[in-house]
N, C-alpha and C positions, 0 to 999 in steps of 0.2 A: 244359383237360381237368378234370375234377374228381377231386379224390383219393377219395372214396367217393361213389357213386350209388348209392340202393336204389328201386326203383319198384315197385309189386304194385297189379294191378287188379283188382279180385272183385266178385262179387257180395253183400252183407250184408244180411240181416235189420235194421230198423230199431232193434230191441236190439242187437245186434251193432257197428253204426254207433257207435251211445249207447255203449256201454262203450270203443271206440276213443278216443271224441272226450272221455269222461272221462277215461281216462287220459292222453290228451296235455294236456287241462285242471289234471290231477292236477299232472303233471311241470312244467308251467307253473308253476303256483304254487307250488311247492315251490324251484323252480331248482336252481343246481347239478348235478350227475351224474344224468341220468334214463336209465331205460330205457322206450323205447317196443314194445309189442308189433307183430309183425309177423303174427302167426298161427302158429298153434300154440305150437311151443317158444322158436321165433324171435323176437328181439328186437331192436335197435340202440341203441347208447348214445350220449347227446349232453352237452354242458355249455351248460345254458342261464341268460345273464346278465340280470341285472337291466331291461336293456331292450332291447326286439327292434324290429325294421320290420315292419309286419304293412299289407298289401294283401287286400281284401276284394272281389269280385265274384259278383253276383247276374245270370242272364240266363236269361229265360223266352223261348222258343221254338217256339210253336204247344204243343204238348201236354209239350214237354222243360224242366227246368228243371235250370239246373246251379248250383252253389256253388263258388266257387273261395275257398281262403284259403290264403295264402303268408307264412310266418312266416320273420325271417332275422334274422341277425346275426354278426357279426367273429369269429373264435377270436382276435385280436386285443385291446389295450386300447382300441379307437377305441368312439365308441358306435353305434349300431345305424344311425341314421342319415348318419352321416359312413362307416361302411362300405359300407351302400347307394350313397350318392353316387360313390362309389369302384367300386362292383361292377358 
């Protein structure tokens, strides 16, 4: 069981989606402790290390396009790839 799990599904305008991705991008670029917006006044804080494991998938099925981006890292001193292999 995860210690913390936050899921949110909603419809966003293209501008709103871009703003959320920009906040994520800025957080990744800065590293350290970052807060990511969840909508309204809500946010979640995480610590981003110098190395992360990334998975990227694009799927086109008829008229539906799905893009998935997954970033993961360990909260211990392991590298991102070591953490991924253990996880």
